C-alpha positions in Angstrom: -43.8 8.2 -31.8 -47.2 8.1 -30.5 -48.3 4.1 -30.1 -52.0 5.1 -30.5 -51.4 5.9 -34.2 -49.6 2.5 -34.9 -51.7 0.9 -37.7 -49.0 -1.8 -38.8 -45.8 -3.5 -38.7 -43.5 -3.9 -41.7 -40.7 -6.5 -41.7 -37.8 -4.7 -44.0 -35.7 -7.1 -45.8 -33.5 -4.4 -47.3 -33.5 -0.7 -48.3 -31.7 1.5 -51.1 -32.0 5.0 -52.5 -31.9 6.4 -56.1 -30.5 9.7 -55.4 -31.2 11.2 -58.9 -34.8 10.5 -58.3 -34.8 11.6 -54.7 -36.5 8.5 -53.6 -35.5 6.0 -50.8 -37.0 2.4 -50.9 -37.7 -0.3 -48.4 -38.3 -3.9 -49.5 -40.3 -6.1 -47.2 -43.6 -7.5 -46.0 -46.5 -6.5 -43.9 -46.7 -8.5 -40.9 -49.9 -7.1 -39.2 -52.1 -4.1 -39.7 -52.3 -1.9 -42.8 -50.1 -0.1 -45.2 -51.3 2.8 -47.4 -49.8 5.8 -49.3 -49.7 8.9 -46.9 -49.2 6.6 -43.7 -45.6 7.1 -42.2 -42.8 4.6 -41.7 -41.0 5.0 -38.4 -37.6 3.8 -37.7 -36.8 3.6 -34.2 -33.4 4.6 -33.0 -33.9 4.3 -29.3 -36.7 4.2 -26.8 -37.4 8.1 -27.2 -36.3 8.7 -30.7 -37.5 7.6 -34.3 -37.2 8.8 -37.8 -40.4 9.0 -39.6 -41.1 9.7 -43.3 -44.3 9.9 -45.2 -45.1 7.0 -47.8 -45.3 8.3 -51.2 -46.4 5.1 -53.0 -46.5 1.3 -52.6 -45.6 -1.5 -55.3 -45.9 -5.2 -55.1 -42.7 -6.9 -56.2 -41.5 -10.4 -57.1 -38.0 -11.7 -56.2 -36.6 -14.4 -58.4 -36.7 -18.0 -56.7 -39.2 -16.6 -53.9 -42.9 -17.4 -54.4 -43.9 -14.6 -52.0 -45.0 -11.2 -53.1 -43.5 -8.4 -51.3 -44.1 -4.6 -50.9 -41.8 -1.9 -52.0 -42.3 1.2 -49.9 -41.3 4.2 -51.7 -40.5 7.6 -49.9 -40.1 10.5 -52.2 -38.5 13.7 -50.7 -37.1 16.8 -52.2 -34.9 17.0 -48.9 -31.5 15.3 -49.6 -30.9 15.5 -46.0 -33.9 13.0 -45.3 -32.8 10.7 -47.8 -29.2 10.8 -46.5 -30.4 10.0 -43.1 -32.6 7.1 -44.0 -29.8 5.6 -46.2 -27.3 5.9 -43.5 -29.6 3.9 -41.1 -29.1 0.9 -43.2 -32.5 -0.4 -42.6 -32.7 -4.2 -43.2 -33.7 -7.3 -41.3 -35.9 -5.4 -38.9 -39.4 -4.5 -38.1 -40.6 -0.8 -38.5 -43.9 0.7 -37.2 -46.4 2.1 -39.7 -48.4 4.9 -38.4 -51.0 7.2 -39.3 -49.2 10.4 -38.4 -45.3 11.5 -38.3 -43.1 14.3 -39.3 -42.7 15.5 -42.9 
């Protein structure tokens, strides 16, 4: 991932998938920067490797007994393998980078 493309940091609380819809979801909050459709999430695996995916849509959500408004990032992919990889990473309670570019 190229740090010059970084436009934000997103704190992921939890993630899940709906396989029938071919969508992967990240629930959390934007810590800094910006978050827009067609930007990319980047889950860092180690110092030289990250998994990136294009943001398809973003929704605001509310959680019972919590006054904060959170963001739900939705990643749509016809590629079952990408959904499997993202789901297997068990993304939660961690920060991910938001970038302008990535691999589709």
